[in-house]
TORFIKOL-335357 format. One record per atom (N, C-alpha, C): residue number from 1; residue in one letter; atom name; x, y, z. Coordinates in steps of 0.1 Angstrom, whole numbers. Atoms other than C-alpha are relative to their C-alpha. Example, Ala and Ser with C-alpha at 12.3 -4.5 7.8 and 13.67 -1.06 7.14 Angstrom:
REC    k  r   a     px     py     pz
REC    1  A   N      9    -12      0
REC    1  A  CA    123    -45     78
REC    1  A   C      9     12      0
REC    2  S   N     -9    -11      0
REC    2  S  CA    137    -11     71
REC    2  S   C     -8     11      8
This chain:
REC    k  r   a     px     py     pz
REC    1  M   N    -13      7      1
REC    1  M  CA     58    191    -48
REC    1  M   C      8      4     12
REC    2  I   N     -8     -2    -11
REC    2  I  CA     81    187    -19
REC    2  I   C     15      3     -4
REC    3  I   N    -14     -3      3
REC    3  I  CA    117    200    -18
REC    3  I   C      9     -7     11
REC    4  L   N     -9      7     -9
REC    4  L  CA    145    179     -2
REC    4  L   C     14      4     -2
REC    5  P   N    -15     -4      1
REC    5  P  CA    178    197      3
REC    5  P   C      8    -12      4
REC    6  A   N     -8     12     -1
REC    6  A  CA    206    172      2
REC    6  A   C     13      2      8
REC    7  V   N    -13      1     -6
REC    7  V  CA    235    163     24
REC    7  V   C      7    -13     -3
REC    8  D   N     -8     12      3
REC    8  D  CA    261    138     11
REC    8  D   C     11      0     10
REC    9  I   N    -10      1    -11
REC    9  I  CA    285    125     37
REC    9  I   C     11     -9     -3
REC   10  I   N    -12      9      1
REC   10  I  CA    320    112     36
REC   10  I   C      8      4     13
REC   11  G   N     -8     -2    -11
REC   11  G  CA    340    109     68
REC   11  G   C     -6     10     10
REC   12  G   N      8     -9    -10
REC   12  G  CA    313    127     89
REC   12  G   C     -1     14     -5
REC   13  E   N      1    -14      5
REC   13  E  CA    315    158     67
REC   13  E   C    -10      1    -12
REC   14  A   N      9     -3     11
REC   14  A  CA    290    173     42
REC   14  A   C      9      2    -12
REC   15  V   N     -8     -2     12
REC   15  V  CA    305    170      7
REC   15  V   C     -9      0    -13
REC   16  R   N      7      1     13
REC   16  R  CA    294    173    -30
REC   16  R   C     10     -6    -10
REC   17  L   N     -9      6     11
REC   17  L  CA    308    152    -59
REC   17  L   C     -5      6    -13
REC   18  L   N      4     -3     13
REC   18  L  CA    308    161    -95
REC   18  L   C     -3    -12     -8
REC   19  R   N      5     11      8
REC   19  R  CA    288    136   -116
REC   19  R   C      4    -14      7
REC   20  G   N     -2     12     -8
REC   20  G  CA    294    110    -88
REC   20  G   C     15     -4      1
REC   21  D   N    -14      3     -1
REC   21  D  CA    332    112    -91
REC   21  D   C      6      3     14
REC   22  Y   N     -5     -2    -13
REC   22  Y  CA    347    106    -57
REC   22  Y   C     14      8      0
REC   23  N   N    -12     -8      1
REC   23  N  CA    379    123    -69
REC   23  N   C     -2     14     -2
REC   24  Q   N      3    -14      2
REC   24  Q  CA    361    155    -76
REC   24  Q   C    -10      4     11
REC   25  R   N      8     -2    -13
REC   25  R  CA    349    164    -41
REC   25  R   C      3     13      5
REC   26  T   N     -1    -12     -7
REC   26  T  CA    341    196    -24
REC   26  T   C     -5     -2     14
REC   27  V   N      4      2    -14
REC   27  V  CA    340    195     14
REC   27  V   C     -6     13      6
REC   28  Y   N      7    -12     -5
REC   28  Y  CA    315    219     32
REC   28  Y   C      0      1     15
REC   29  G   N      0      0    -15
REC   29  G  CA    317    209     69
REC   29  G   C    -10     -9      7
REC   30  D   N      9      8     -9
REC   30  D  CA    293    197     96
REC   30  D   C    -14     -2     -7
REC   31  P   N     13      2      6
REC   31  P  CA    262    181     80
REC   31  P   C    -12      5      9
REC   32  L   N     11     -4     -9
REC   32  L  CA    241    189    111
REC   32  L   C     -3     15     -1
REC   33  E   N      1    -14      2
REC   33  E  CA    248    226    106
REC   33  E   C     -9      3    -12
REC   34  F   N      7     -2     13
REC   34  F  CA    234    224     71
REC   34  F   C    -15     -4      2
REC   35  A   N     14      5     -3
REC   35  A  CA    203    204     83
REC   35  A   C     -8     11      8
REC   36  L   N      7    -11     -8
REC   36  L  CA    195    232    108
REC   36  L   C     -2     12     -8
REC   37  K   N      2    -11      9
REC   37  K  CA    200    258     81
REC   37  K   C    -12     -3     -9
REC   38  F   N     11      4      8
REC   38  F  CA    176    239     59
REC   38  F   C    -14      3      7
REC   39  K   N     12     -2     -8
REC   39  K  CA    150    239     87
REC   39  K   C     -3     14      2
REC   40  S   N      3    -14     -3
REC   40  S  CA    154    276     93
REC   40  S   C     -6      7    -12
REC   41  F   N      6     -5     12
REC   41  F  CA    144    282     57
REC   41  F   C    -15     -5     -2
REC   42  G   N     14      6      1
REC   42  G  CA    112    262     62
REC   42  G   C      0    -14     -6
REC   43  A   N      0     14      5
REC   43  A  CA    123    228     49
REC   43  A   C     -5     -9     10
REC   44  E   N      5     10     -9
REC   44  E  CA    106    198     63
REC   44  E   C      6    -13     -2
REC   45  Y   N     -6     13      4
REC   45  Y  CA    126    171     46
REC   45  Y   C     15      2     -2
REC   46  I   N    -14      0      4
REC   46  I  CA    162    162     41
REC   46  I   C      4    -13     -7
REC   47  H   N     -5     11      7
REC   47  H  CA    179    138     17
REC   47  H   C     14     -3      4
REC   48  I   N    -14      3     -4
REC   48  I  CA    210    121     31
REC   48  I   C      5    -12     -7
REC   49  V   N     -7     11      6
REC   49  V  CA    235     99     13
REC   49  V   C     13     -2      7
REC   50  D   N    -13      4     -5
REC   50  D  CA    263     80     30
REC   50  D   C      8     -4    -12
REC   51  L   N     -7      3     12
REC   51  L  CA    287     81      0
REC   51  L   C     10    -11      2
REC   52  E   N     -9     11     -3
REC   52  E  CA    312     58     17
REC   52  E   C     -8    -13      1
REC   53  G   N      8     12      0
REC   53  G  CA    284     33     24
REC   53  G   C     -4     -4    -14
REC   54  A   N      4      3     13
REC   54  A  CA    273     35    -12
REC   54  A   C     10     -9     -7
REC   55  K   N    -10      8      7
REC   55  K  CA    306     20    -23
REC   55  K   C      3    -13      8
REC   56  S   N     -4     12     -8
REC   56  S  CA    313     -4      6
REC   56  S   C    -11     -9      5
REC   57  G   N     11      8     -6
REC   57  G  CA    278    -16     17
REC   57  G   C      0      0     15
REC   58  D   N      0     -1    -15
REC   58  D  CA    286     -6     53
REC   58  D   C     -7     13      4
REC   59  T   N      6    -12     -5
REC   59  T  CA    273     22     75
REC   59  T   C     10      8      8
REC   60  P   N    -10     -7     -7
REC   60  P  CA    304     42     84
REC   60  P   C     -4     13      6
REC   61  N   N      5    -13     -5
REC   61  N  CA    284     74     90
REC   61  N   C    -13     -1      7
REC   62  L   N     13      2     -7
REC   62  L  CA    255     60    109
REC   62  L   C     -1     10     12
REC   63  E   N      1     -9    -11
REC   63  E  CA    263     81    140
REC   63  E   C     -3     14     -4
REC   64  T   N      2    -13      5
REC   64  T  CA    264    112    120
REC   64  T   C    -15      2     -4
REC   65  V   N     14      0      4
REC   65  V  CA    230    104    105
REC   65  V   C     -9      0     12
REC   66  K   N      8     -1    -12
REC   66  K  CA    216     97    139
REC   66  K   C     -1     14      6
REC   67  R   N     -1    -14     -6
REC   67  R  CA    228    131    151
REC   67  R   C     -9     10     -8
REC   68  I   N      8     -9      8
REC   68  I  CA    211    148    122
REC   68  I   C    -15     -2      3
REC   69  I   N     14      3     -2
REC   69  I  CA    178    131    127
REC   69  I   C     -5      5     14
REC   70  K   N      4     -3    -14
REC   70  K  CA    178    136    165
REC   70  K   C     -1     15      2
REC   71  N   N     -1    -14     -3
REC   71  N  CA    187    173    164
REC   71  N   C     -6      9    -10
REC   72  S   N      7     -9     10
REC   72  S  CA    170    186    133
REC   72  S   C    -15     -1      0
REC   73  G   N     14      2      1
REC   73  G  CA    136    171    135
REC   73  G   C     -6     -1    -14
REC   74  L   N      5      1     14
REC   74  L  CA    134    169     97
REC   74  L   C     -4    -14     -3
REC   75  F   N      3     13      5
REC   75  F  CA    118    140     79
REC   75  F   C     12     -4     -9
REC   76  C   N    -12      4      6
REC   76  C  CA    149    121     68
REC   76  C   C     -2    -12     -9
REC   77  E   N     -1     12      8
REC   77  E  CA    153     98     38
REC   77  E   C     15     -2     -2
REC   78  I   N    -15      4      0
REC   78  I  CA    187     80     38
REC   78  I   C      3    -11    -10
REC   79  G   N     -4     10      9
REC   79  G  CA    205     61     12
REC   79  G   C     15     -2      0
REC   80  G   N    -15      3      1
REC   80  G  CA    240     46      5
REC   80  G   C      4    -13      7
REC   81  G   N     -5     13     -6
REC   81  G  CA    250     10     10
REC   81  G   C    -10     -8      8
REC   82  I   N     10      7     -8
REC   82  I  CA    217     -3     24
REC   82  I   C     -4    -13     -8
REC   83  R   N      1     13      8
REC   83  R  CA    218    -40     13
REC   83  R   C     -4    -11      9
REC   84  D   N      5     10     -8
REC   84  D  CA    204    -59     42
REC   84  D   C    -11      5     10
REC   85  I   N     11     -4     -9
REC   85  I  CA    174    -59     67
REC   85  I   C      6      7     12
REC   86  K   N     -6     -6    -12
REC   86  K  CA    197    -51     96
REC   86  K   C      3     14     -1
REC   87  T   N     -4    -14      2
REC   87  T  CA    209    -19     81
REC   87  T   C    -13      9     -1
REC   88  I   N     13     -7      1
REC   88  I  CA    173     -9     73
REC   88  I   C     -5      3     14
REC   89  E   N      4     -1    -14
REC   89  E  CA    164    -16    109
REC   89  E   C      8     11      8
REC   90  N   N     -8    -10     -7
REC   90  N  CA    193      5    122
REC   90  N   C     -5     14     -3
REC   91  Y   N      4    -13      4
REC   91  Y  CA    181     35    102
REC   91  Y   C    -14      4      4
REC   92  V   N     14     -2     -4
REC   92  V  CA    144     31    109
REC   92  V   C      0      2     16
REC   93  S   N      0     -1    -14
REC   93  S  CA    152     27    146
REC   93  S   C      6     14      4
REC   94  A   N     -6    -13     -2
REC   94  A  CA    172     59    144
REC   94  A   C     -9     12     -3
REC   95  G   N     10    -10      3
REC   95  G  CA    141     77    132
REC   95  G   C     -1      4    -15
REC   96  A   N      1     -3     14
REC   96  A  CA    146     77     94
REC   96  A   C    -15     -2     -5
REC   97  G   N     14      1      5
REC   97  G  CA    113     83     76
REC   97  G   C     -1     -9    -13
REC   98  R   N     -1      8     12
REC   98  R  CA    124     66     44
REC   98  R   C     14     -5     -2
REC   99  V   N    -13      6      2
REC   99  V  CA    153     42     36
REC   99  V   C      1     -4    -15
REC  100  I   N     -1      2     15
REC  100  I  CA    165     41      0
REC  100  I   C      9    -12     -3
REC  101  L   N     -8     11      5
REC  101  L  CA    177      9    -16
REC  101  L   C      5      3    -14
REC  102  G   N     -5     -3     13
REC  102  G  CA    200     15    -45
REC  102  G   C      6    -13     -7
REC  103  T   N     -6     12      6
REC  103  T  CA    224    -13    -56
REC  103  T   C     -8    -12      4
REC  104  A   N      7     12     -4
REC  104  A  CA    204    -38    -36
REC  104  A   C    -13     -2     -9
REC  105  A   N     12      0      8
REC  105  A  CA    172    -29    -56
REC  105  A   C      3     -5    -14
REC  106  A   N     -4      5     14
REC  106  A  CA    190    -35    -89
REC  106  A   C      4    -14      0
REC  107  E   N     -6     13      0
REC  107  E  CA    206    -67    -79
REC  107  E   C     -8    -11      7
REC  108  N   N      7     10     -8
REC  108  N  CA    182    -84    -55
REC  108  N   C    -15      3      2
REC  109  R   N     15     -3      0
REC  109  R  CA    144    -82    -62
REC  109  R   C     -6     -6     13
REC  110  E   N      6      6    -12
REC  110  E  CA    136   -106    -33
REC  110  E   C      2      8     12
REC  111  F   N     -3     -9    -11
REC  111  F  CA    153    -83     -9
REC  111  F   C    -10     12      1
REC  112  V   N      9    -11      1
REC  112  V  CA    132    -54    -21
REC  112  V   C    -14     -4      5
REC  113  K   N     13      5     -4
REC  113  K  CA    100    -75    -17
REC  113  K   C     -1     -2     15
REC  114  T   N      0      3    -14
REC  114  T  CA    110    -86     18
REC  114  T   C     -1     13      8
REC  115  A   N     -1    -13     -7
REC  115  A  CA    118    -50     28
REC  115  A   C    -13      7      0
REC  116  I   N     13     -6      1
REC  116  I  CA     85    -37     16
REC  116  I   C    -10     -7      8
REC  117  E   N      9      7     -8
REC  117  E  CA     66    -64     33
REC  117  E   C      1      3     15
REC  118  K   N     -2     -3    -14
REC  118  K  CA     82    -55     66
REC  118  K   C     -1     15      3
REC  119  Y   N      0    -14     -3
REC  119  Y  CA     85    -17     63
REC  119  Y   C     -9      9     -8
REC  120  G   N     10     -8      8
REC  120  G  CA     60     -6     37
REC  120  G   C      5     12     -7
REC  121  E   N     -3    -12      7
REC  121  E  CA     62     29     25
REC  121  E   C     13      7      6
REC  122  K   N    -13     -5     -5
REC  122  K  CA     94     35     46
REC  122  K   C     11     -4    -10
REC  123  I   N    -10      5     10
REC  123  I  CA    112     17     17
REC  123  I   C     -2      8    -13
REC  124  A   N      0     -6     13
REC  124  A  CA    121     37    -14
REC  124  A   C     12     -6     -7
REC  125  V   N    -11      5      8
REC  125  V  CA    144     28    -42
REC  125  V   C      7     11     -8
REC  126  G   N     -7    -10      8
REC  126  G  CA    170     48    -61
REC  126  G   C      3     -5    -14
REC  127  A   N     -2      2     14
REC  127  A  CA    170     48    -99
REC  127  A   C     11      9     -4
REC  128  D   N    -11     -8      4
REC  128  D  CA    205     61   -107
REC  128  D   C      3     -3    -15
REC  129  I   N     -1      2     15
REC  129  I  CA    206     65   -145
REC  129  I   C     12      5     -6
REC  130  K   N    -12     -4      8
REC  130  K  CA    237     65   -166
REC  130  K   C     -1     -5    -14
REC  131  E   N      1      3     14
REC  131  E  CA    233     67   -203
REC  131  E   C    -12    -10     -3
REC  132  G   N     12      8      3
REC  132  G  CA    198     52   -201
REC  132  G   C     -1    -13      8
REC  133  Y   N      0     13     -7
REC  133  Y  CA    208     23   -178
REC  133  Y   C      2      3     15
REC  134  I   N     -2     -1    -14
REC  134  I  CA    208     18   -140
REC  134  I   C     15     -2      4
REC  135  A   N    -14      2     -5
REC  135  A  CA    242     23   -123
REC  135  A   C     -1     -4     15
REC  136  V   N      0      5    -14
REC  136  V  CA    251      7    -90
REC  136  V   C     14      3      7
REC  137  K   N    -12     -1     -8
REC  137  K  CA    278      7    -63
REC  137  K   C      7     14      0
REC  138  G   N     -5    -14      0
REC  138  G  CA    281     45    -59
REC  138  G   C      2      5    -13
REC  139  W   N      0     -5     14
REC  139  W  CA    275     50    -96
REC  139  W   C     13     -5     -7
REC  140  T   N    -13      4      6
REC  140  T  CA    308     32   -104
REC  140  T   C     -2    -11    -10
REC  141  E   N      3     11     10
REC  141  E  CA    292      3   -124
REC  141  E   C    -13      2     -6
REC  142  K   N     12     -1      8
REC  142  K  CA    266      4   -151
REC  142  K   C     -6    -14     -3
REC  143  T   N      7     13      2
REC  143  T  CA    241    -25   -153
REC  143  T   C     -5      0    -14
REC  144  D   N      7      1     13
REC  144  D  CA    222    -38   -184
REC  144  D   C    -15      2      2
REC  145  I   N     14     -2     -3
REC  145  I  CA    189    -28   -168
REC  145  I   C     -4     15     -4
REC  146  T   N      5    -13      4
REC  146  T  CA    171      1   -186
REC  146  T   C     -8      7     11
REC  147  A   N      7     -7    -10
REC  147  A  CA    155     28   -166
REC  147  A   C    -15     -4      0
REC  148  E   N     14      3      0
REC  148  E  CA    120     19   -178
REC  148  E   C     -2    -14      5
REC  149  Q   N      1     14     -6
REC  149  Q  CA    126    -18   -170
REC  149  Q   C      0      0     15
REC  150  F   N     -2     -1    -15
REC  150  F  CA    137     -9   -135
REC  150  F   C    -13      6      6
REC  151  F   N     12     -6     -6
REC  151  F  CA    107     13   -129
REC  151  F   C    -12    -10      0
REC  152  A   N     11     10      1
REC  152  A  CA     83    -14   -141
REC  152  A   C      2    -11     10
REC  153  D   N     -3     11    -10
REC  153  D  CA    100    -40   -119
REC  153  D   C     -4      5     14
REC  154  M   N      2     -5    -14
REC  154  M  CA     99    -18    -88
REC  154  M   C    -15      3      3
REC  155  T   N     14     -2     -2
REC  155  T  CA     63     -7    -92
REC  155  T   C     -8    -13      1
REC  156  G   N      6     13     -1
REC  156  G  CA     54    -43    -97
REC  156  G   C      2     -6     14
REC  157  L   N     -2      5    -14
REC  157  L  CA     69    -51    -63
REC  157  L   C     -7      8     11
REC  158  G   N      7     -8    -10
REC  158  G  CA     49    -24    -46
REC  158  G   C      7     12      5
REC  159  V   N     -8    -11     -4
REC  159  V  CA     75      3    -44
REC  159  V   C     -9     13     -2
REC  160  K   N      8    -12      1
REC  160  K  CA     58     37    -37
REC  160  K   C      8     13     -4
REC  161  T   N     -8    -12      2
REC  161  T  CA     87     61    -40
REC  161  T   C     13     -4     -7
REC  162  V   N    -12      2      8
REC  162  V  CA    116     63    -65
REC  162  V   C      8     13      0
REC  163  I   N     -9    -12      2
REC  163  I  CA    145     87    -62
REC  163  I   C      8     -2    -13
REC  164  C   N     -5      2     14
REC  164  C  CA    155     91    -98
REC  164  C   C     11     11     -3
REC  165  T   N    -11     -8      2
REC  165  T  CA    189    106   -106
REC  165  T   C      6     -2    -14
REC  166  D   N     -7      0     12
REC  166  D  CA    203    115   -140
REC  166  D   C     14      4      3
REC  167  I   N    -14     -1     -5
REC  167  I  CA    240    110   -132
REC  167  I   C      7     11     -8
REC  168  S   N     -7     -9      9
REC  168  S  CA    251    131   -162
REC  168  S   C     -2     15      4
REC  169  K   N      4    -13     -4
REC  169  K  CA    234    161   -147
REC  169  K   C      5      4     14
REC  170  D   N     -2     -2    -15
REC  170  D  CA    244    156   -110
REC  170  D   C     12      9      2
REC  171  G   N    -11     -9     -4
REC  171  G  CA    265    185    -97
REC  171  G   C      6      8    -11
REC  172  A   N     -6     -7     11
REC  172  A  CA    271    199   -131
REC  172  A   C     -6     14     -2
REC  173  M   N      6    -14      0
REC  173  M  CA    248    230   -126
REC  173  M   C     -4      4    -14
REC  174  Q   N      4     -3     14
REC  174  Q  CA    235    227   -162
REC  174  Q   C    -15     -3     -2
REC  175  G   N     15      3      1
REC  175  G  CA    198    221   -155
REC  175  G   C     -3    -15      2
REC  176  T   N      4     13     -2
REC  176  T  CA    178    190   -149
REC  176  T   C     -6     -6    -12
REC  177  N   N      6      7     12
REC  177  N  CA    164    164   -173
REC  177  N   C    -15     -1      1
REC  178  I   N     15     -2     -1
REC  178  I  CA    128    176   -175
REC  178  I   C     -7    -11     -8
REC  179  N   N      7     10      9
REC  179  N  CA    119    152   -204
REC  179  N   C      0    -13      7
REC  180  L   N     -1     13     -6
REC  180  L  CA    131    122   -185
REC  180  L   C    -11     -1     11
REC  181  Y   N     10      1    -11
REC  181  Y  CA    109    130   -154
REC  181  Y   C    -14      1     -5
REC  182  K   N     14     -1      6
REC  182  K  CA     79    139   -175
REC  182  K   C     -4    -13     -6
REC  183  E   N      4     13      6
REC  183  E  CA     80    106   -194
REC  183  E   C     -2    -10     11
REC  184  L   N      2     10    -10
REC  184  L  CA     85     85   -163
REC  184  L   C    -13      3      8
REC  185  S   N     12     -4     -8
REC  185  S  CA     57    104   -144
REC  185  S   C    -12     -4     -7
REC  186  E   N     12      4      8
REC  186  E  CA     33     97   -173
REC  186  E   C     -2    -15     -1
REC  187  K   N      0     15      3
REC  187  K  CA     42     60   -176
REC  187  K   C     -2     -8     13
REC  188  F   N      0      8    -12
REC  188  F  CA     44     49   -139
REC  188  F   C     -7      7     11
REC  189  A   N      7     -6    -11
REC  189  A  CA     21     54   -110
REC  189  A   C      8     -2     13
REC  190  V   N     -9      1    -11
REC  190  V  CA     48     60    -84
REC  190  V   C      4     14      4
REC  191  N   N     -5    -13     -4
REC  191  N  CA     61     90    -64
REC  191  N   C     14      1     -4
REC  192  I   N    -13     -2      5
REC  192  I  CA     91    102    -83
REC  192  I   C      7     12      7
REC  193  I   N     -8    -11     -6
REC  193  I  CA    117    124    -65
REC  193  I   C     12      2    -10
REC  194  A   N    -10     -3     10
REC  194  A  CA    139    141    -91
REC  194  A   C     13      5      6
REC  195  S   N    -13     -3     -6
REC  195  S  CA    176    144    -84
REC  195  S   C     10      2    -12
REC  196  G   N    -10     -1     10
REC  196  G  CA    205    157   -104
REC  196  G   C     -2     12     -9
REC  197  G   N      0    -11      9
REC  197  G  CA    211    191   -120
REC  197  G   C     -9     11      3
REC  198  V   N      9    -12     -3
REC  198  V  CA    185    213   -103
REC  198  V   C      9     12      3
REC  199  S   N    -10    -11     -1
REC  199  S  CA    204    246   -107
REC  199  S   C     -7     14      0
REC  200  S   N      7    -13      1
REC  200  S  CA    177    273   -108
REC  200  S   C    -14     -1      5
REC  201  I   N     14      0     -4
REC  201  I  CA    143    283    -96
REC  201  I   C     -9     -4    -12
REC  202  S   N      8      4     12
REC  202  S  CA    131    278   -132
REC  202  S   C      0    -15     -1
REC  203  D   N      0     15     -1
REC  203  D  CA    142    241   -128
REC  203  D   C    -11     -5      9
REC  204  I   N     10      4    -10
REC  204  I  CA    120    239    -97
REC  204  I   C    -14      1     -6
REC  205  A   N     13     -2      6
REC  205  A  CA     90    253   -116
REC  205  A   C     -3    -10    -11
REC  206  A   N      1      9     11
REC  206  A  CA     96    231   -146
REC  206  A   C     -3    -14      5
REC  207  L   N      2     13     -6
REC  207  L  CA     98    200   -124
REC  207  L   C    -14     -1      6
REC  208  K   N     14      0     -6
REC  208  K  CA     66    209   -106
REC  208  K   C    -10     -3    -11
REC  209  N   N      9      2     11
REC  209  N  CA     49    209   -140
REC  209  N   C      0    -14     -6
REC  210  T   N      0     13      5
REC  210  T  CA     60    174   -148
REC  210  T   C     -8    -10      8
REC  211  G   N      8      9     -9
REC  211  G  CA     40    160   -119
REC  211  G   C      8     -8     10
REC  212  V   N     -8      8     -9
REC  212  V  CA     69    146    -99
REC  212  V   C     -4      3     14
REC  213  Y   N      3     -2    -14
REC  213  Y  CA     64    142    -62
REC  213  Y   C      9      9      8
REC  214  G   N    -10     -8     -7
REC  214  G  CA     96    159    -51
REC  214  G   C     12      3     -8
REC  215  A   N    -13     -4      7
REC  215  A  CA    129    175    -61
REC  215  A   C     11      1     11
REC  216  I   N    -12     -1     -9
REC  216  I  CA    163    172    -44
REC  216  I   C      9     12     -5
REC  217  I   N    -10    -11      3
REC  217  I  CA    185    203    -43
REC  217  I   C     13     -2      7
REC  218  G   N    -13      3     -6
REC  218  G  CA    222    197    -37
REC  218  G   C      9     12     -3
REC  219  K   N    -10    -10      2
REC  219  K  CA    250    217    -52
REC  219  K   C     -5     14     -2
REC  220  A   N      6    -14      3
REC  220  A  CA    227    246    -63
REC  220  A   C     -2      8     13
REC  221  Y   N      1     -7    -13
REC  221  Y  CA    221    254    -26
REC  221  Y   C     14      4      5
REC  222  Y   N    -13     -2     -6
REC  222  Y  CA    257    250    -15
REC  222  Y   C      8     11     -8
REC  223  S   N     -7    -10      8
REC  223  S  CA    269    273    -44
REC  223  S   C     -7     13      1
REC  224  G   N      7    -13     -1
REC  224  G  CA    243    299    -37
REC  224  G   C     -9      3    -13
REC  225  A   N      8     -2     13
REC  225  A  CA    226    294    -72
REC  225  A   C    -15      0      3
REC  226  V   N     14      1     -3
REC  226  V  CA    193    286    -56
REC  226  V   C     -3      4     15
REC  227  D   N      4     -4    -14
REC  227  D  CA    177    303    -26
REC  227  D   C    -10    -10      4
REC  228  L   N      9     11     -5
REC  228  L  CA    161    275     -6
REC  228  L   C    -14      4      4
REC  229  G   N     13     -5     -4
REC  229  G  CA    134    296      8
REC  229  G   C     -9      3    -12
REC  230  K   N      8     -3     12
REC  230  K  CA    123    307    -27
REC  230  K   C     -4    -13     -7
REC  231  A   N      3     13      6
REC  231  A  CA    125    271    -40
REC  231  A   C    -12     -6      7
REC  232  L   N     11      5     -8
REC  232  L  CA    102    260    -12
REC  232  L   C    -13      7     -3
REC  233  E   N     12     -8      3
REC  233  E  CA     78    288    -20
REC  233  E   C     -6     -4    -14
REC  234  V   N      4      4     14
REC  234  V  CA     77    279    -58
REC  234  V   C     -6    -14      0
REC  235  A   N      4     14      0
REC  235  A  CA     73    242    -51
REC  235  A   C    -14     -1      6
REC  236  K   N     13      1     -7
REC  236  K  CA     42    249    -29
REC  236  K   C    -11      7     -8
REC  237  C   N     10     -8      7
REC  237  C  CA     25    273    -54
REC  237  C   C    -10     -9     -8
């Protein structure tokens, strides 16, 4: 299982939100500094979200993302407001290894199909789950699409990687939704990256046993609850 430490960006700064609430925000500083710290622990991947882009559909933090990719050398997956081919091209040209479609994947299946035809496995989708349903637009709106329906639709389109977030767990430091990831891993032949609520090394070990492809560590790293070096070690065992 791979570990992807996370950097969420607003206004060019690394931040964390509580359960996706933009009004409950902690600011940590320069995202590149954190990327370099991740690399020093042995990380090979980084998960970046442009939180402003997630709401607006623009790329206000593109230059910051470019700086991280250029100077860290980490495999970068990037999400947040990616709703057209031009934006995908901007990130791929900047060196992103994976581009995550969130709101666009839920609302426009043809766009997902076109993106996969052009960029293949560089395209991932985000399954942001709120009370069993997919949420969009920076988690501010809940759709009528169930998690299982979304997974079935995406795998049918040829999606190879899904970043799956249980919004109720995100940033709450109360553990991750092991049962959810286990069920989805058993039902769907897709690389699942678990996100939301990873708050201890035991969470990492439990996720590894579900068969998921990867796990994202966010607030647990920033708060000091999880040693990134230890998490990487446990994930590789």
